[in-house]
C-alpha positions in Angstrom: 21.1 -61.0 -19.9 17.9 -62.9 -19.2 19.8 -65.5 -17.3 21.5 -62.9 -15.1 18.1 -61.2 -14.4 16.5 -64.6 -13.4 19.4 -65.4 -11.1 19.2 -62.0 -9.5 15.4 -62.3 -9.1 15.7 -65.8 -7.6 18.3 -64.6 -5.1 16.1 -61.6 -4.1 13.1 -63.9 -3.6 15.1 -66.4 -1.5 16.4 -63.6 0.7 12.9 -62.2 1.1 11.5 -65.6 1.9 14.1 -66.5 4.5 13.7 -63.1 6.1 10.0 -63.6 6.4 10.4 -67.1 7.8 12.9 -65.9 10.5 10.7 -63.0 11.4 7.7 -65.3 11.8 9.7 -67.7 14.0 10.9 -64.8 16.2 7.3 -63.6 16.5 6.1 -66.9 17.8 8.7 -67.0 20.5 7.7 -63.7 22.1 4.2 -63.0 23.4 2.2 -60.4 21.5 2.0 -56.9 22.9 -1.7 -56.9 22.4 -2.2 -60.1 24.3 -5.1 -59.8 26.7 -4.6 -60.0 30.5 -6.4 -62.7 32.4 -9.1 -61.7 34.8 -6.9 -62.6 37.7 -4.1 -60.3 36.3 -6.7 -57.5 35.8 -8.0 -57.9 39.4 -4.5 -57.9 40.8 -3.6 -54.8 38.8 -6.7 -53.0 39.9 -6.1 -54.0 43.5 -2.5 -52.6 43.3 -3.9 -49.4 41.8 -6.4 -49.0 44.6 -3.8 -49.8 47.2 -1.5 -47.1 45.8 -4.5 -44.6 45.8 -5.2 -45.5 49.5 -1.4 -45.1 50.3 -1.5 -48.4 52.3 1.7 -49.7 54.0 3.2 -52.9 52.5 1.6 -55.4 54.9 -1.9 -53.9 54.6 -1.4 -53.5 50.8 -0.6 -57.2 50.5 -3.6 -58.2 52.5 -5.8 -55.9 50.6 -4.6 -57.2 47.2 -5.2 -60.8 48.2 -8.7 -60.0 49.7 -9.7 -57.8 46.7 -8.6 -60.4 44.2 -10.6 -63.2 45.8 -13.6 -60.7 46.0 -13.3 -60.1 42.2 -13.2 -63.9 41.6 -16.4 -64.4 43.5 -18.1 -61.5 41.7 -17.2 -63.1 38.4 -18.5 -66.5 39.6 -21.9 -64.8 40.2 -22.2 -63.5 36.7 -25.2 -65.1 35.0 -24.1 -67.8 32.7 -25.5 -67.6 29.1 -28.7 -69.6 28.9 -28.7 -70.2 25.2 -29.6 -67.6 22.6 -30.9 -64.3 24.1 -34.1 -63.1 22.6 -34.8 -59.4 21.9 -37.1 -58.0 24.6 -39.8 -57.4 22.0 -39.8 -61.1 21.1 -40.0 -62.4 24.7 -43.2 -63.7 26.2 -44.6 -62.2 29.5 -43.5 -65.3 31.3 -39.9 -65.0 29.9 -39.7 -61.3 30.9 -41.0 -62.1 34.4 -38.4 -64.9 34.8 -35.6 -62.5 33.5 -36.7 -59.9 36.1 -36.7 -62.5 38.9 -33.3 -63.8 37.8 -32.0 -60.2 37.9 -33.3 -59.7 41.4 -31.7 -62.9 42.5 -28.4 -61.9 41.0 -28.5 -58.5 42.6 -29.2 -60.0 46.0 -26.2 -62.4 45.6 -24.0 -59.5 44.7 -25.3 -57.4 47.7 -24.7 -60.3 50.1 -21.1 -60.8 48.7 -20.4 -57.1 49.1 -21.6 -57.1 52.7 -19.4 -60.2 53.4 -16.4 -58.5 52.0 -17.1 -55.2 53.8 -16.7 -57.2 57.0 -13.4 -58.7 55.7 -12.1 -55.3 54.6 -13.1 -53.6 57.9 -10.7 -55.9 59.8 -7.8 -54.0 58.3 -9.2 -50.8 56.6 -11.2 -47.8 57.9 -14.7 -47.1 56.7 -13.4 -44.1 54.8 -10.8 -46.3 53.0 -13.5 -48.8 52.1 -15.7 -46.1 50.8 -12.8 -44.9 48.6 -12.4 -48.4 47.3 -16.0 -48.3 46.1 -15.5 -44.9 44.5 -12.3 -46.1 42.7 -14.1 -49.3 41.6 -17.0 -47.2 40.1 -14.6 -44.9 38.3 -12.8 -47.9 36.8 -16.2 -49.4 35.7 -17.2 -46.1 34.1 -13.9 -45.9 32.2 -14.3 -49.5 31.0 -17.9 -48.8 29.9 -16.8 -45.7 28.0 -14.0 -47.6 26.3 -16.4 -50.4 25.4 -18.9 -48.0 23.9 -16.1 -46.3 21.9 -15.0 -49.8 20.7 -18.6 -50.6 19.7 -18.9 -47.3 17.7 -15.6 -48.1 16.1 -16.8 -51.6 15.0 -20.0 -50.2 13.5 -18.0 -47.6 11.5 -15.3 -50.1 10.6 -14.8 -51.2 7.1 -13.6 -49.5 4.0 -15.3 -46.3 3.3 -18.0 -46.7 6.0 -20.3 -43.7 5.8 -18.2 -42.3 3.0 -20.0 -39.5 1.3 -22.5 -39.1 4.2 -22.6 -35.4 5.1 -22.5 -36.0 8.8 -19.8 -38.7 8.7 -16.6 -37.7 10.5 -13.5 -37.1 8.4 -11.1 -39.6 9.9 -8.1 -37.7 8.4 -8.8 -34.6 10.5 -7.9 -34.5 14.1 -9.5 -31.2 14.8 -13.1 -32.5 14.4 -13.9 -30.3 11.4 -15.5 -32.0 8.4 -15.2 -30.1 5.1 -18.1 -32.1 3.7 -20.6 -31.0 6.4 -22.8 -28.1 5.2 -22.3 -24.9 7.1 -25.3 -23.6 9.1 -27.2 -20.8 7.5 -27.2 -17.5 9.2 -30.7 -16.3 10.1 -31.4 -12.6 9.4 -33.7 -11.0 11.9 
């Protein structure tokens, strides 16, 4: 009986192992669904979205997508490169703070100049109202990304097993309606 049990157990383990190996091989051949898009892909996707919102014809849409994508590449190139470890503002000297402010002014001026240059390029094939709409859609997109980033940061802070567990103001992650049974109910005031 022991011998039959061992053979059965060995067979089950071999099947499980071969299934895991084949699943792993299949997973390496296909790209992950959560794979991040490149900046270029994101810029093109955003440009296509804006072109649809503006209801551009095919030729204008193609020209806009090319121009907007190159605009985004130039904006990214202007982003300040990390200059070593960033200090907390409270730990910075007056000279370091002054230099950071001047660097920020310089960066803002470069972005403004770039936007003015691309306004001229866009105005060759778009109306001023369409260009204004581009800026509005761009701002909406940035706000959405900022909110998503803030939500991700909150999620990272509260991540981990039993984070804030037992805290009276901690959200109950099992509830979708936002009610927390652990939160004390407000006292009614008698007047």
